PDBQT receptor file of N, H, CA, C and O in Angstrom, charges set to zero:
ATOM      1  N   MET A   1       0.832  -1.192   0.000  1.00  0.00    +0.000 N 
ATOM      2  CA  MET A   1       0.000   0.000   0.000  1.00  0.00    +0.000 C 
ATOM      3  C   MET A   1       0.876   1.255   0.000  1.00  0.00    +0.000 C 
ATOM      4  O   MET A   1       0.580   2.218  -0.707  1.00  0.00    +0.000 OA
ATOM      5  N   TYR A   2       1.945   1.245   0.786  1.00  0.00    +0.000 N 
ATOM      6  H   TYR A   2       2.185   0.462   1.360  1.00  0.00    +0.000 HD
ATOM      7  CA  TYR A   2       2.822   2.422   0.842  1.00  0.00    +0.000 C 
ATOM      8  C   TYR A   2       3.517   2.657  -0.499  1.00  0.00    +0.000 C 
ATOM      9  O   TYR A   2       3.758   3.800  -0.887  1.00  0.00    +0.000 OA
ATOM     10  N   SER A   3       3.833   1.585  -1.192  1.00  0.00    +0.000 N 
ATOM     11  H   SER A   3       3.637   0.657  -0.876  1.00  0.00    +0.000 HD
ATOM     12  CA  SER A   3       4.501   1.758  -2.483  1.00  0.00    +0.000 C 
ATOM     13  C   SER A   3       3.552   2.373  -3.507  1.00  0.00    +0.000 C 
ATOM     14  O   SER A   3       3.992   3.151  -4.353  1.00  0.00    +0.000 OA
ATOM     15  N   ILE A   4       2.272   2.049  -3.453  1.00  0.00    +0.000 N 
ATOM     16  H   ILE A   4       1.914   1.417  -2.765  1.00  0.00    +0.000 HD
ATOM     17  CA  ILE A   4       1.297   2.645  -4.369  1.00  0.00    +0.000 C 
ATOM     18  C   ILE A   4       1.143   4.138  -4.072  1.00  0.00    +0.000 C 
ATOM     19  O   ILE A   4       1.112   4.957  -4.990  1.00  0.00    +0.000 OA
ATOM     20  N   ILE A   5       1.048   4.482  -2.808  1.00  0.00    +0.000 N 
ATOM     21  H   ILE A   5       1.073   3.816  -2.063  1.00  0.00    +0.000 HD
ATOM     22  CA  ILE A   5       0.908   5.896  -2.425  1.00  0.00    +0.000 C 
ATOM     23  C   ILE A   5       2.161   6.673  -2.797  1.00  0.00    +0.000 C 
ATOM     24  O   ILE A   5       2.071   7.772  -3.346  1.00  0.00    +0.000 OA
ATOM     25  N   THR A   6       3.318   6.115  -2.505  1.00  0.00    +0.000 N 
ATOM     26  H   THR A   6       3.391   5.223  -2.060  1.00  0.00    +0.000 HD
ATOM     27  CA  THR A   6       4.584   6.777  -2.845  1.00  0.00    +0.000 C 
ATOM     28  C   THR A   6       4.713   6.950  -4.355  1.00  0.00    +0.000 C 
ATOM     29  O   THR A   6       5.104   8.017  -4.828  1.00  0.00    +0.000 OA
ATOM     30  N   GLY A   7       4.391   5.921  -5.098  1.00  0.00    +0.000 N 
ATOM     31  H   GLY A   7       4.073   5.054  -4.714  1.00  0.00    +0.000 HD
ATOM     32  CA  GLY A   7       4.447   5.999  -6.559  1.00  0.00    +0.000 C 
ATOM     33  C   GLY A   7       3.482   7.026  -7.112  1.00  0.00    +0.000 C 
ATOM     34  O   GLY A   7       3.812   7.749  -8.052  1.00  0.00    +0.000 OA
ATOM     35  N   THR A   8       2.299   7.097  -6.538  1.00  0.00    +0.000 N 
ATOM     36  H   THR A   8       2.031   6.510  -5.774  1.00  0.00    +0.000 HD
ATOM     37  CA  THR A   8       1.302   8.072  -6.983  1.00  0.00    +0.000 C 
ATOM     38  C   THR A   8       1.776   9.495  -6.732  1.00  0.00    +0.000 C 
ATOM     39  O   THR A   8       1.630  10.361  -7.594  1.00  0.00    +0.000 OA
ATOM     40  N   ILE A   9       2.335   9.737  -5.570  1.00  0.00    +0.000 N 
ATOM     41  H   ILE A   9       2.453   9.033  -4.869  1.00  0.00    +0.000 HD
ATOM     42  CA  ILE A   9       2.845  11.072  -5.246  1.00  0.00    +0.000 C 
ATOM     43  C   ILE A   9       4.003  11.440  -6.178  1.00  0.00    +0.000 C 
ATOM     44  O   ILE A   9       4.076  12.566  -6.669  1.00  0.00    +0.000 OA
ATOM     45  N   PHE A  10       4.892  10.499  -6.416  1.00  0.00    +0.000 N 
ATOM     46  H   PHE A  10       4.833   9.584  -6.017  1.00  0.00    +0.000 HD
ATOM     47  CA  PHE A  10       6.027  10.741  -7.312  1.00  0.00    +0.000 C 
ATOM     48  C   PHE A  10       5.523  11.040  -8.728  1.00  0.00    +0.000 C 
ATOM     49  O   PHE A  10       5.982  11.987  -9.366  1.00  0.00    +0.000 OA
ATOM     50  N   LEU A  11       4.584  10.235  -9.213  1.00  0.00    +0.000 N 
ATOM     51  H   LEU A  11       4.211   9.465  -8.695  1.00  0.00    +0.000 HD
ATOM     52  CA  LEU A  11       4.050  10.441 -10.553  1.00  0.00    +0.000 C 
ATOM     53  C   LEU A  11       3.329  11.784 -10.663  1.00  0.00    +0.000 C 
ATOM     54  O   LEU A  11       3.457  12.476 -11.673  1.00  0.00    +0.000 OA
ATOM     55  N   ALA A  12       2.577  12.151  -9.636  1.00  0.00    +0.000 N 
ATOM     56  H   ALA A  12       2.473  11.588  -8.816  1.00  0.00    +0.000 HD
ATOM     57  CA  ALA A  12       1.882  13.438  -9.642  1.00  0.00    +0.000 C 
ATOM     58  C   ALA A  12       2.878  14.597  -9.698  1.00  0.00    +0.000 C 
ATOM     59  O   ALA A  12       2.650  15.582 -10.400  1.00  0.00    +0.000 OA
ATOM     60  N   PHE A  13       3.975  14.476  -8.963  1.00  0.00    +0.000 N 
ATOM     61  H   PHE A  13       4.160  13.675  -8.393  1.00  0.00    +0.000 HD
ATOM     62  CA  PHE A  13       4.999  15.522  -8.968  1.00  0.00    +0.000 C 
ATOM     63  C   PHE A  13       5.633  15.650 -10.348  1.00  0.00    +0.000 C 
ATOM     64  O   PHE A  13       5.779  16.758 -10.864  1.00  0.00    +0.000 OA
ATOM     65  N   ILE A  14       6.008  14.531 -10.943  1.00  0.00    +0.000 N 
ATOM     66  H   ILE A  14       5.889  13.631 -10.523  1.00  0.00    +0.000 HD
ATOM     67  CA  ILE A  14       6.609  14.554 -12.278  1.00  0.00    +0.000 C 
ATOM     68  C   ILE A  14       5.595  15.098 -13.298  1.00  0.00    +0.000 C 
ATOM     69  O   ILE A  14       5.950  15.878 -14.181  1.00  0.00    +0.000 OA
ATOM     70  N   HIS A  15       4.349  14.682 -13.164  1.00  0.00    +0.000 N 
ATOM     71  H   HIS A  15       4.061  14.049 -12.446  1.00  0.00    +0.000 HD
ATOM     72  CA  HIS A  15       3.286  15.137 -14.059  1.00  0.00    +0.000 C 
ATOM     73  C   HIS A  15       3.126  16.659 -13.991  1.00  0.00    +0.000 C 
ATOM     74  O   HIS A  15       2.914  17.308 -15.016  1.00  0.00    +0.000 OA
ATOM     75  N   ALA A  16       3.227  17.219 -12.806  1.00  0.00    +0.000 N 
ATOM     76  H   ALA A  16       3.400  16.692 -11.973  1.00  0.00    +0.000 HD
ATOM     77  CA  ALA A  16       3.075  18.666 -12.628  1.00  0.00    +0.000 C 
ATOM     78  C   ALA A  16       4.238  19.455 -13.231  1.00  0.00    +0.000 C 
ATOM     79  O   ALA A  16       4.095  20.646 -13.510  1.00  0.00    +0.000 OA
ATOM     80  N   LEU A  17       5.365  18.816 -13.433  1.00  0.00    +0.000 N 
ATOM     81  H   LEU A  17       5.481  17.849 -13.207  1.00  0.00    +0.000 HD
ATOM     82  CA  LEU A  17       6.522  19.502 -14.010  1.00  0.00    +0.000 C 
ATOM     83  C   LEU A  17       6.453  19.633 -15.530  1.00  0.00    +0.000 C 
ATOM     84  O   LEU A  17       7.239  20.370 -16.126  1.00  0.00    +0.000 OA
ATOM     85  N   ILE A  18       5.521  18.926 -16.155  1.00  0.00    +0.000 N 
ATOM     86  H   ILE A  18       4.883  18.328 -15.672  1.00  0.00    +0.000 HD
ATOM     87  CA  ILE A  18       5.397  18.992 -17.606  1.00  0.00    +0.000 C 
ATOM     88  C   ILE A  18       5.018  20.427 -17.993  1.00  0.00    +0.000 C 
ATOM     89  O   ILE A  18       3.998  20.944 -17.537  1.00  0.00    +0.000 OA
ATOM     90  N   PRO A  19       5.838  21.067 -18.831  1.00  0.00    +0.000 N 
ATOM     91  CA  PRO A  19       5.590  22.484 -19.149  1.00  0.00    +0.000 C 
ATOM     92  C   PRO A  19       4.220  22.781 -19.743  1.00  0.00    +0.000 C 
ATOM     93  O   PRO A  19       3.689  23.868 -19.513  1.00  0.00    +0.000 OA
ATOM     94  N   ASN A  20       3.632  21.865 -20.492  1.00  0.00    +0.000 N 
ATOM     95  H   ASN A  20       4.064  20.983 -20.678  1.00  0.00    +0.000 HD
ATOM     96  CA  ASN A  20       2.340  22.198 -21.095  1.00  0.00    +0.000 C 
ATOM     97  C   ASN A  20       1.222  22.251 -20.067  1.00  0.00    +0.000 C 
ATOM     98  O   ASN A  20       0.087  22.572 -20.421  1.00  0.00    +0.000 OA
ATOM     99  N   HIS A  21       1.506  21.946 -18.808  1.00  0.00    +0.000 N 
ATOM    100  H   HIS A  21       2.427  21.686 -18.521  1.00  0.00    +0.000 HD
ATOM    101  CA  HIS A  21       0.506  22.062 -17.760  1.00  0.00    +0.000 C 
ATOM    102  C   HIS A  21       0.507  23.450 -17.119  1.00  0.00    +0.000 C 
ATOM    103  O   HIS A  21      -0.520  23.880 -16.594  1.00  0.00    +0.000 OA
ATOM    104  N   TRP A  22       1.614  24.144 -17.149  1.00  0.00    +0.000 N 
ATOM    105  H   TRP A  22       2.448  23.795 -17.575  1.00  0.00    +0.000 HD
ATOM    106  CA  TRP A  22       1.688  25.445 -16.478  1.00  0.00    +0.000 C 
ATOM    107  C   TRP A  22       2.162  26.582 -17.381  1.00  0.00    +0.000 C 
ATOM    108  O   TRP A  22       1.858  27.745 -17.114  1.00  0.00    +0.000 OA
ATOM    109  N   LEU A  23       2.890  26.271 -18.427  1.00  0.00    +0.000 N 
ATOM    110  H   LEU A  23       3.137  25.327 -18.643  1.00  0.00    +0.000 HD
ATOM    111  CA  LEU A  23       3.432  27.316 -19.288  1.00  0.00    +0.000 C 
ATOM    112  C   LEU A  23       2.349  28.154 -19.981  1.00  0.00    +0.000 C 
ATOM    113  O   LEU A  23       2.513  29.370 -20.075  1.00  0.00    +0.000 OA
ATOM    114  N   PRO A  24       1.255  27.564 -20.469  1.00  0.00    +0.000 N 
ATOM    115  CA  PRO A  24       0.220  28.415 -21.075  1.00  0.00    +0.000 C 
ATOM    116  C   PRO A  24      -0.360  29.440 -20.104  1.00  0.00    +0.000 C 
ATOM    117  O   PRO A  24      -0.645  30.574 -20.490  1.00  0.00    +0.000 OA
ATOM    118  N   LEU A  25      -0.534  29.045 -18.849  1.00  0.00    +0.000 N 
ATOM    119  H   LEU A  25      -0.303  28.124 -18.534  1.00  0.00    +0.000 HD
ATOM    120  CA  LEU A  25      -1.045  30.002 -17.863  1.00  0.00    +0.000 C 
ATOM    121  C   LEU A  25      -0.061  31.140 -17.623  1.00  0.00    +0.000 C 
ATOM    122  O   LEU A  25      -0.460  32.299 -17.506  1.00  0.00    +0.000 OA
ATOM    123  N   VAL A  26       1.201  30.812 -17.553  1.00  0.00    +0.000 N 
ATOM    124  H   VAL A  26       1.525  29.870 -17.648  1.00  0.00    +0.000 HD
ATOM    125  CA  VAL A  26       2.224  31.848 -17.353  1.00  0.00    +0.000 C 
ATOM    126  C   VAL A  26       2.255  32.793 -18.555  1.00  0.00    +0.000 C 
ATOM    127  O   VAL A  26       2.343  34.010 -18.394  1.00  0.00    +0.000 OA
ATOM    128  N   ALA A  27       2.182  32.221 -19.764  1.00  0.00    +0.000 N 
ATOM    129  H   ALA A  27       2.110  31.232 -19.895  1.00  0.00    +0.000 HD
ATOM    130  CA  ALA A  27       2.207  33.051 -20.974  1.00  0.00    +0.000 C 
ATOM    131  C   ALA A  27       0.995  33.984 -21.030  1.00  0.00    +0.000 C 
ATOM    132  O   ALA A  27       1.134  35.165 -21.350  1.00  0.00    +0.000 OA
ATOM    133  N   ILE A  28      -0.175  33.462 -20.724  1.00  0.00    +0.000 N 
ATOM    134  H   ILE A  28      -0.287  32.503 -20.464  1.00  0.00    +0.000 HD
ATOM    135  CA  ILE A  28      -1.387  34.299 -20.734  1.00  0.00    +0.000 C 
ATOM    136  C   ILE A  28      -1.290  35.378 -19.658  1.00  0.00    +0.000 C 
ATOM    137  O   ILE A  28      -1.638  36.534 -19.898  1.00  0.00    +0.000 OA
ATOM    138  N   ALA A  29      -0.820  34.997 -18.480  1.00  0.00    +0.000 N 
ATOM    139  H   ALA A  29      -0.538  34.058 -18.286  1.00  0.00    +0.000 HD
ATOM    140  CA  ALA A  29      -0.699  35.964 -17.383  1.00  0.00    +0.000 C 
ATOM    141  C   ALA A  29       0.246  37.101 -17.760  1.00  0.00    +0.000 C 
ATOM    142  O   ALA A  29      -0.023  38.263 -17.455  1.00  0.00    +0.000 OA
ATOM    143  N   LYS A  30       1.340  36.770 -18.417  1.00  0.00    +0.000 N 
ATOM    144  H   LYS A  30       1.558  35.827 -18.666  1.00  0.00    +0.000 HD
ATOM    145  CA  LYS A  30       2.277  37.818 -18.829  1.00  0.00    +0.000 C 
ATOM    146  C   LYS A  30       1.671  38.694 -19.917  1.00  0.00    +0.000 C 
ATOM    147  O   LYS A  30       1.805  39.917 -19.880  1.00  0.00    +0.000 OA
ATOM    148  N   ALA A  31       1.003  38.071 -20.889  1.00  0.00    +0.000 N 
ATOM    149  H   ALA A  31       0.894  37.077 -20.920  1.00  0.00    +0.000 HD
ATOM    150  CA  ALA A  31       0.407  38.829 -21.993  1.00  0.00    +0.000 C 
ATOM    151  C   ALA A  31      -0.713  39.748 -21.508  1.00  0.00    +0.000 C 
ATOM    152  O   ALA A  31      -0.865  40.866 -21.999  1.00  0.00    +0.000 OA
ATOM    153  N   GLU A  32      -1.486  39.270 -20.551  1.00  0.00    +0.000 N 
ATOM    154  H   GLU A  32      -1.363  38.362 -20.153  1.00  0.00    +0.000 HD
ATOM    155  CA  GLU A  32      -2.609  40.044 -20.038  1.00  0.00    +0.000 C 
ATOM    156  C   GLU A  32      -2.236  40.914 -18.835  1.00  0.00    +0.000 C 
ATOM    157  O   GLU A  32      -3.068  41.651 -18.306  1.00  0.00    +0.000 OA
ATOM    158  N   LYS A  33      -0.975  40.817 -18.415  1.00  0.00    +0.000 N 
ATOM    159  H   LYS A  33      -0.299  40.218 -18.844  1.00  0.00    +0.000 HD
ATOM    160  CA  LYS A  33      -0.459  41.580 -17.269  1.00  0.00    +0.000 C 
ATOM    161  C   LYS A  33      -1.288  41.338 -16.002  1.00  0.00    +0.000 C 
ATOM    162  O   LYS A  33      -1.683  42.269 -15.300  1.00  0.00    +0.000 OA
ATOM    163  N   TRP A  34      -1.535  40.034 -15.738  1.00  0.00    +0.000 N 
ATOM    164  H   TRP A  34      -1.214  39.278 -16.308  1.00  0.00    +0.000 HD
ATOM    165  CA  TRP A  34      -2.262  39.656 -14.533  1.00  0.00    +0.000 C 
ATOM    166  C   TRP A  34      -1.393  39.840 -13.303  1.00  0.00    +0.000 C 
ATOM    167  O   TRP A  34      -0.169  39.723 -13.372  1.00  0.00    +0.000 OA
ATOM    168  N   GLU A  35      -2.018  40.124 -12.201  1.00  0.00    +0.000 N 
ATOM    169  H   GLU A  35      -3.012  40.220 -12.145  1.00  0.00    +0.000 HD
ATOM    170  CA  GLU A  35      -1.345  40.114 -10.912  1.00  0.00    +0.000 C 
ATOM    171  C   GLU A  35      -1.093  38.665 -10.519  1.00  0.00    +0.000 C 
ATOM    172  O   GLU A  35      -1.715  37.747 -11.054  1.00  0.00    +0.000 OA
ATOM    173  N   LYS A  36      -0.181  38.474  -9.588  1.00  0.00    +0.000 N 
ATOM    174  H   LYS A  36       0.324  39.220  -9.154  1.00  0.00    +0.000 HD
ATOM    175  CA  LYS A  36       0.137  37.116  -9.146  1.00  0.00    +0.000 C 
ATOM    176  C   LYS A  36      -1.100  36.422  -8.557  1.00  0.00    +0.000 C 
ATOM    177  O   LYS A  36      -1.303  35.226  -8.764  1.00  0.00    +0.000 OA
ATOM    178  N   ALA A  37      -1.912  37.173  -7.831  1.00  0.00    +0.000 N 
ATOM    179  H   ALA A  37      -1.747  38.144  -7.663  1.00  0.00    +0.000 HD
ATOM    180  CA  ALA A  37      -3.116  36.596  -7.222  1.00  0.00    +0.000 C 
ATOM    181  C   ALA A  37      -4.089  36.091  -8.286  1.00  0.00    +0.000 C 
ATOM    182  O   ALA A  37      -4.719  35.049  -8.108  1.00  0.00    +0.000 OA
ATOM    183  N   GLU A  38      -4.212  36.835  -9.400  1.00  0.00    +0.000 N 
ATOM    184  H   GLU A  38      -3.700  37.682  -9.544  1.00  0.00    +0.000 HD
ATOM    185  CA  GLU A  38      -5.095  36.397 -10.484  1.00  0.00    +0.000 C 
ATOM    186  C   GLU A  38      -4.583  35.101 -11.108  1.00  0.00    +0.000 C 
ATOM    187  O   GLU A  38      -5.356  34.181 -11.376  1.00  0.00    +0.000 OA
ATOM    188  N   LEU A  39      -3.290  35.043 -11.332  1.00  0.00    +0.000 N 
ATOM    189  H   LEU A  39      -2.663  35.790 -11.114  1.00  0.00    +0.000 HD
ATOM    190  CA  LEU A  39      -2.688  33.833 -11.892  1.00  0.00    +0.000 C 
ATOM    191  C   LEU A  39      -2.902  32.648 -10.965  1.00  0.00    +0.000 C 
ATOM    192  O   LEU A  39      -3.239  31.555 -11.420  1.00  0.00    +0.000 OA
ATOM    193  N   MET A  40      -2.713  32.855  -9.682  1.00  0.00    +0.000 N 
ATOM    194  H   MET A  40      -2.440  33.743  -9.312  1.00  0.00    +0.000 HD
ATOM    195  CA  MET A  40      -2.880  31.761  -8.727  1.00  0.00    +0.000 C 
ATOM    196  C   MET A  40      -4.338  31.297  -8.663  1.00  0.00    +0.000 C 
ATOM    197  O   MET A  40      -4.600  30.104  -8.513  1.00  0.00    +0.000 OA
ATOM    198  N   LEU A  41      -5.279  32.223  -8.774  1.00  0.00    +0.000 N 
ATOM    199  H   LEU A  41      -5.067  33.192  -8.895  1.00  0.00    +0.000 HD
ATOM    200  CA  LEU A  41      -6.697  31.855  -8.772  1.00  0.00    +0.000 C 
ATOM    201  C   LEU A  41      -7.036  31.009  -9.998  1.00  0.00    +0.000 C 
ATOM    202  O   LEU A  41      -7.662  29.955  -9.880  1.00  0.00    +0.000 OA
ATOM    203  N   VAL A  42      -6.621  31.474 -11.166  1.00  0.00    +0.000 N 
ATOM    204  H   VAL A  42      -6.112  32.330 -11.261  1.00  0.00    +0.000 HD
ATOM    205  CA  VAL A  42      -6.893  30.728 -12.394  1.00  0.00    +0.000 C 
ATOM    206  C   VAL A  42      -6.189  29.376 -12.366  1.00  0.00    +0.000 C 
ATOM    207  O   VAL A  42      -6.766  28.372 -12.782  1.00  0.00    +0.000 OA
ATOM    208  N   ALA A  43      -4.955  29.338 -11.883  1.00  0.00    +0.000 N 
ATOM    209  H   ALA A  43      -4.486  30.154 -11.545  1.00  0.00    +0.000 HD
ATOM    210  CA  ALA A  43      -4.220  28.078 -11.792  1.00  0.00    +0.000 C 
ATOM    211  C   ALA A  43      -4.917  27.110 -10.842  1.00  0.00    +0.000 C 
ATOM    212  O   ALA A  43      -4.982  25.911 -11.115  1.00  0.00    +0.000 OA
ATOM    213  N   SER A  44      -5.434  27.619  -9.739  1.00  0.00    +0.000 N 
ATOM    214  H   SER A  44      -5.381  28.593  -9.517  1.00  0.00    +0.000 HD
ATOM    215  CA  SER A  44      -6.147  26.768  -8.783  1.00  0.00    +0.000 C 
ATOM    216  C   SER A  44      -7.430  26.196  -9.390  1.00  0.00    +0.000 C 
ATOM    217  O   SER A  44      -7.747  25.021  -9.203  1.00  0.00    +0.000 OA
ATOM    218  N   ILE A  45      -8.148  27.024 -10.104  1.00  0.00    +0.000 N 
ATOM    219  H   ILE A  45      -7.891  27.979 -10.257  1.00  0.00    +0.000 HD
ATOM    220  CA  ILE A  45      -9.392  26.565 -10.737  1.00  0.00    +0.000 C 
ATOM    221  C   ILE A  45      -9.098  25.503 -11.794  1.00  0.00    +0.000 C 
ATOM    222  O   ILE A  45      -9.746  24.457 -11.828  1.00  0.00    +0.000 OA
ATOM    223  N   THR A  46      -8.119  25.777 -12.653  1.00  0.00    +0.000 N 
ATOM    224  H   THR A  46      -7.593  26.627 -12.625  1.00  0.00    +0.000 HD
ATOM    225  CA  THR A  46      -7.810  24.806 -13.708  1.00  0.00    +0.000 C 
ATOM    226  C   THR A  46      -7.214  23.526 -13.137  1.00  0.00    +0.000 C 
ATOM    227  O   THR A  46      -7.495  22.440 -13.643  1.00  0.00    +0.000 OA
ATOM    228  N   ALA A  47      -6.406  23.634 -12.103  1.00  0.00    +0.000 N 
ATOM    229  H   ALA A  47      -6.178  24.516 -11.692  1.00  0.00    +0.000 HD
ATOM    230  CA  ALA A  47      -5.842  22.437 -11.470  1.00  0.00    +0.000 C 
ATOM    231  C   ALA A  47      -6.941  21.594 -10.824  1.00  0.00    +0.000 C 
ATOM    232  O   ALA A  47      -6.923  20.366 -10.914  1.00  0.00    +0.000 OA
ATOM    233  N   SER A  48      -7.888  22.252 -10.180  1.00  0.00    +0.000 N 
ATOM    234  H   SER A  48      -7.903  23.249 -10.107  1.00  0.00    +0.000 HD
ATOM    235  CA  SER A  48      -9.004  21.526  -9.566  1.00  0.00    +0.000 C 
ATOM    236  C   SER A  48      -9.841  20.805 -10.617  1.00  0.00    +0.000 C 
ATOM    237  O   SER A  48     -10.233  19.653 -10.431  1.00  0.00    +0.000 OA
ATOM    238  N   ALA A  49     -10.109  21.489 -11.714  1.00  0.00    +0.000 N 
ATOM    239  H   ALA A  49      -9.791  22.425 -11.865  1.00  0.00    +0.000 HD
ATOM    240  CA  ALA A  49     -10.875  20.864 -12.800  1.00  0.00    +0.000 C 
ATOM    241  C   ALA A  49     -10.112  19.674 -13.372  1.00  0.00    +0.000 C 
ATOM    242  O   ALA A  49     -10.703  18.632 -13.654  1.00  0.00    +0.000 OA
ATOM    243  N   HIS A  50      -8.815  19.825 -13.540  1.00  0.00    +0.000 N 
ATOM    244  H   HIS A  50      -8.334  20.672 -13.311  1.00  0.00    +0.000 HD
ATOM    245  CA  HIS A  50      -7.970  18.747 -14.066  1.00  0.00    +0.000 C 
ATOM    246  C   HIS A  50      -8.029  17.520 -13.150  1.00  0.00    +0.000 C 
ATOM    247  O   HIS A  50      -8.185  16.395 -13.624  1.00  0.00    +0.000 OA
ATOM    248  N   VAL A  51      -7.908  17.737 -11.872  1.00  0.00    +0.000 N 
ATOM    249  H   VAL A  51      -7.782  18.651 -11.487  1.00  0.00    +0.000 HD
ATOM    250  CA  VAL A  51      -7.936  16.635 -10.909  1.00  0.00    +0.000 C 
ATOM    251  C   VAL A  51      -9.315  15.980 -10.878  1.00  0.00    +0.000 C 
ATOM    252  O   VAL A  51      -9.416  14.753 -10.896  1.00  0.00    +0.000 OA
ATOM    253  N   LEU A  52     -10.375  16.782 -10.833  1.00  0.00    +0.000 N 
ATOM    254  H   LEU A  52     -10.294  17.778 -10.818  1.00  0.00    +0.000 HD
ATOM    255  CA  LEU A  52     -11.724  16.223 -10.775  1.00  0.00    +0.000 C 
ATOM    256  C   LEU A  52     -12.069  15.390 -12.005  1.00  0.00    +0.000 C 
ATOM    257  O   LEU A  52     -12.668  14.321 -11.886  1.00  0.00    +0.000 OA
ATOM    258  N   VAL A  53     -11.694  15.876 -13.180  1.00  0.00    +0.000 N 
ATOM    259  H   VAL A  53     -11.207  16.744 -13.276  1.00  0.00    +0.000 HD
ATOM    260  CA  VAL A  53     -11.967  15.123 -14.401  1.00  0.00    +0.000 C 
ATOM    261  C   VAL A  53     -11.147  13.836 -14.425  1.00  0.00    +0.000 C 
ATOM    262  O   VAL A  53     -11.650  12.788 -14.831  1.00  0.00    +0.000 OA
ATOM    263  N   THR A  54      -9.902  13.907 -13.999  1.00  0.00    +0.000 N 
ATOM    264  H   THR A  54      -9.493  14.758 -13.670  1.00  0.00    +0.000 HD
ATOM    265  CA  THR A  54      -9.055  12.715 -13.964  1.00  0.00    +0.000 C 
ATOM    266  C   THR A  54      -9.623  11.675 -13.001  1.00  0.00    +0.000 C 
ATOM    267  O   THR A  54      -9.643  10.486 -13.319  1.00  0.00    +0.000 OA
ATOM    268  N   VAL A  55     -10.080  12.107 -11.837  1.00  0.00    +0.000 N 
ATOM    269  H   VAL A  55     -10.064  13.073 -11.579  1.00  0.00    +0.000 HD
ATOM    270  CA  VAL A  55     -10.686  11.189 -10.870  1.00  0.00    +0.000 C 
ATOM    271  C   VAL A  55     -11.972  10.596 -11.444  1.00  0.00    +0.000 C 
ATOM    272  O   VAL A  55     -12.223   9.400 -11.297  1.00  0.00    +0.000 OA
ATOM    273  N   ALA A  56     -12.785  11.426 -12.095  1.00  0.00    +0.000 N 
ATOM    274  H   ALA A  56     -12.582  12.398 -12.214  1.00  0.00    +0.000 HD
ATOM    275  CA  ALA A  56     -14.030  10.930 -12.677  1.00  0.00    +0.000 C 
ATOM    276  C   ALA A  56     -13.756   9.881 -13.746  1.00  0.00    +0.000 C 
ATOM    277  O   ALA A  56     -14.442   8.860 -13.799  1.00  0.00    +0.000 OA
ATOM    278  N   ILE A  57     -12.772  10.117 -14.590  1.00  0.00    +0.000 N 
ATOM    279  H   ILE A  57     -12.216  10.947 -14.547  1.00  0.00    +0.000 HD
ATOM    280  CA  ILE A  57     -12.395   9.131 -15.606  1.00  0.00    +0.000 C 
ATOM    281  C   ILE A  57     -11.932   7.845 -14.929  1.00  0.00    +0.000 C 
ATOM    282  O   ILE A  57     -12.287   6.750 -15.364  1.00  0.00    +0.000 OA
ATOM    283  N   GLY A  58     -11.142   7.974 -13.870  1.00  0.00    +0.000 N 
ATOM    284  H   GLY A  58     -10.854   8.864 -13.516  1.00  0.00    +0.000 HD
ATOM    285  CA  GLY A  58     -10.679   6.795 -13.144  1.00  0.00    +0.000 C 
ATOM    286  C   GLY A  58     -11.825   6.003 -12.536  1.00  0.00    +0.000 C 
ATOM    287  O   GLY A  58     -11.817   4.772 -12.572  1.00  0.00    +0.000 OA
ATOM    288  N   VAL A  59     -12.810   6.695 -11.979  1.00  0.00    +0.000 N 
ATOM    289  H   VAL A  59     -12.817   7.695 -11.950  1.00  0.00    +0.000 HD
ATOM    290  CA  VAL A  59     -13.968   6.013 -11.386  1.00  0.00    +0.000 C 
ATOM    291  C   VAL A  59     -14.755   5.284 -12.470  1.00  0.00    +0.000 C 
ATOM    292  O   VAL A  59     -15.142   4.128 -12.294  1.00  0.00    +0.000 OA
ATOM    293  N   VAL A  60     -14.990   5.963 -13.593  1.00  0.00    +0.000 N 
ATOM    294  H   VAL A  60     -14.676   6.902 -13.737  1.00  0.00    +0.000 HD
ATOM    295  CA  VAL A  60     -15.735   5.330 -14.683  1.00  0.00    +0.000 C 
ATOM    296  C   VAL A  60     -14.984   4.108 -15.209  1.00  0.00    +0.000 C 
ATOM    297  O   VAL A  60     -15.582   3.051 -15.409  1.00  0.00    +0.000 OA
ATOM    298  N   LEU A  61     -13.700   4.245 -15.428  1.00  0.00    +0.000 N 
ATOM    299  H   LEU A  61     -13.214   5.104 -15.265  1.00  0.00    +0.000 HD
ATOM    300  CA  LEU A  61     -12.917   3.097 -15.904  1.00  0.00    +0.000 C 
ATOM    301  C   LEU A  61     -12.882   1.977 -14.878  1.00  0.00    +0.000 C 
ATOM    302  O   LEU A  61     -12.895   0.802 -15.243  1.00  0.00    +0.000 OA
ATOM    303  N   GLY A  62     -12.837   2.328 -13.603  1.00  0.00    +0.000 N 
ATOM    304  H   GLY A  62     -12.826   3.283 -13.307  1.00  0.00    +0.000 HD
ATOM    305  CA  GLY A  62     -12.875   1.322 -12.555  1.00  0.00    +0.000 C 
ATOM    306  C   GLY A  62     -14.178   0.555 -12.535  1.00  0.00    +0.000 C 
ATOM    307  O   GLY A  62     -14.189  -0.654 -12.306  1.00  0.00    +0.000 OA
ATOM    308  N   MET A  63     -15.282   1.252 -12.776  1.00  0.00    +0.000 N 
ATOM    309  H   MET A  63     -15.274   2.234 -12.963  1.00  0.00    +0.000 HD
ATOM    310  CA  MET A  63     -16.587   0.609 -12.795  1.00  0.00    +0.000 C 
ATOM    311  C   MET A  63     -16.757  -0.273 -14.032  1.00  0.00    +0.000 C 
ATOM    312  O   MET A  63     -17.366  -1.342 -13.969  1.00  0.00    +0.000 OA
ATOM    313  N   VAL A  64     -16.209   0.192 -15.161  1.00  0.00    +0.000 N 
ATOM    314  H   VAL A  64     -15.715   1.060 -15.212  1.00  0.00    +0.000 HD
ATOM    315  CA  VAL A  64     -16.297  -0.583 -16.399  1.00  0.00    +0.000 C 
ATOM    316  C   VAL A  64     -15.424  -1.838 -16.293  1.00  0.00    +0.000 C 
ATOM    317  O   VAL A  64     -15.817  -2.927 -16.711  1.00  0.00    +0.000 OA
ATOM    318  N   GLY A  65     -14.245  -1.655 -15.727  1.00  0.00    +0.000 N 
ATOM    319  H   GLY A  65     -13.926  -0.770 -15.387  1.00  0.00    +0.000 HD
ATOM    320  CA  GLY A  65     -13.292  -2.767 -15.644  1.00  0.00    +0.000 C 
ATOM    321  C   GLY A  65     -13.670  -3.736 -14.593  1.00  0.00    +0.000 C 
ATOM    322  O   GLY A  65     -12.974  -4.731 -14.392  1.00  0.00    +0.000 OA
TER     323      GLY A  65
């Protein structure tokens, strides 16, 4: 069980480092001259949506499988 949790945390960390997950937000924030708080709000919303959709897909696949 600990190896699954450790692997999941490691994979999530590596996944978050992929530039196409955060670079578009940084580029838009710079182009639109957003404050740091605005960028963090948008990043939080998009990250939450990303996680929720991923969990939903996992639940559906788990039920199908």
